[in-house]
N, C-alpha and C positions, 0 to 999 in steps of 0.2 A: 862529641861525646868524650867525657873524661876517661882517662886511662883506667881508673878504678872501676868505672861502670862497665867498660869493655871486659876487664878481667872477671868481674862479677857475672856478667852474662855468659862468658865462656865457661866458667865453673858451673853455673846453673845448667847450662846445656850438657856438659859432661855428666852431671848428676842425673839429668832427665834421660840421657842415653843409657846410663847404668840401670836405672829403674825399668826402662824398656826391655833391656836384656833380661833382667830378673823376671819380668812378667811373661816374656815369650819363652825363654829357655830355662828359667829357674836357675840362673847362674849369676852370682853377684861378683862382678869384676873387682870391686874394691875389697871385698872380703877375701877373694882369692889372692890378690896382690899383697895383702897385709897378713895373710895366714890366719884369717878368722874375722868374723864380723864384730866380735867383742874385744878384739885387741885394742889397746890404747890408740894406735895410729889409725885404725879403721874408724873408731869412734870420733877421733879428731877430724878426719876427712868428712865424715857424715855431718858433723857440726858445721864445718866450713861450707859444705854444699848447701845445707839448710839456710845458713845466714846469707849466702849468695842468692838463693831464691827469694828471700825477703827483700834484699837490696834490688833485685831485678824487678820486683813489684813496684818499688819506688820509682825506678826508671820508667816503667810502663805508665804509671799514674802521672808522672811529670810530662811524658809525651802526650798523653790524652788531654791534659790540662792546657798545654801550649798549642795543640793542634788547631783549635778554633780561633786562636788569637792571631791577628796580623803580625808579621815579623818586623816590618819597617814602615816608615811613612810612605815610601814608594808604593808598597802593596795597598796601603789605605787609599792613596790617590787613585791607583788603577782600579780598585774596587768601586770607588765612588764614580769614576768616569764611566764604568760599565753600566752602573745603575742609571746614569743620565741618558744613555743611548736607548 
């Protein structure tokens, strides 16, 4: 997995945890750290987290697409030998 994809997933996870805290405790960690949800830094962080979530979807769909495909010729040969038995 590429470094950008790892960073994207980490940021999306942090955002998901933040929204979990908002839902359970009504406490927004990002707003608290940036002294308000409407501060420019908070808005920037929300945008970064949202874009990371979209990029995480791309990682997920790429994984789903490649999950059913054999990875190498060795896997193809082993799959065909299992069918012959």
